[in-house]
C-alpha positions in Angstrom: -30.8 -52.4 -3.7 -30.0 -52.3 0.0 -29.9 -49.2 2.0 -26.1 -49.5 2.7 -25.3 -49.8 -0.9 -27.6 -46.8 -1.9 -26.0 -44.7 0.8 -22.5 -45.6 -0.3 -23.2 -44.8 -4.0 -24.8 -41.4 -3.1 -21.8 -40.3 -1.1 -19.3 -40.9 -3.9 -18.0 -37.8 -5.5 -16.0 -37.9 -8.7 -12.4 -37.3 -7.9 -10.6 -34.6 -9.9 -7.6 -35.7 -11.9 -4.3 -34.1 -11.3 -2.9 -31.9 -14.0 0.6 -33.5 -13.7 1.1 -36.7 -11.7 3.8 -35.2 -9.5 2.1 -31.8 -8.9 -0.6 -31.8 -6.2 -3.0 -29.6 -8.2 -6.2 -30.9 -9.7 -8.1 -29.8 -12.7 -10.9 -28.4 -10.5 -8.4 -26.3 -8.6 -6.9 -24.9 -11.9 -10.4 -24.0 -13.2 -11.2 -22.3 -9.9 -7.9 -20.3 -10.1 -8.7 -19.2 -13.7 -12.2 -18.1 -12.6 -10.9 -16.1 -9.6 -8.0 -14.5 -11.4 -10.3 -13.5 -14.3 -12.8 -11.9 -11.9 -9.9 -10.2 -10.1 -8.6 -8.8 -13.4 -12.0 -7.3 -14.3 -12.2 -5.7 -10.8 -8.7 -4.2 -11.3 -9.7 -2.9 -14.8 -12.8 -1.3 -13.3 -10.9 0.3 -10.4 -8.3 1.6 -12.9 -11.1 3.2 -15.0 -12.7 4.7 -11.9 -9.4 6.1 -10.8 -8.7 7.6 -14.2 -12.2 9.1 -14.3 -11.7 10.6 -10.8 -8.2 12.0 -11.5 -9.1 13.4 -14.9 -12.7 14.7 -14.5 -14.0 14.6 -10.9 -11.0 16.0 -9.1 -10.5 19.1 -11.3 -14.2 19.8 -11.5 -14.5 19.9 -7.7 -11.3 22.0 -7.4 -9.3 19.3 -5.7 -6.4 20.0 -8.1 -5.7 21.6 -11.5 -4.6 19.9 -14.7 -1.4 21.3 -16.1 -1.1 21.8 -19.8 
């Protein structure tokens, strides 16, 4: 095999297929979106839990505010 042919074959990357032919989104982009949005959702859930813990336990124990009722 010649050097030019080897170089040409090594540079080829498989092209991602479009989800729908008229929509310029590929399957790789959709997988990346799902991965990023899932990670963002877990970060949001963690921040919500941290906020709840702060407002329910840390704030009142440090005297920042008092719980009513």
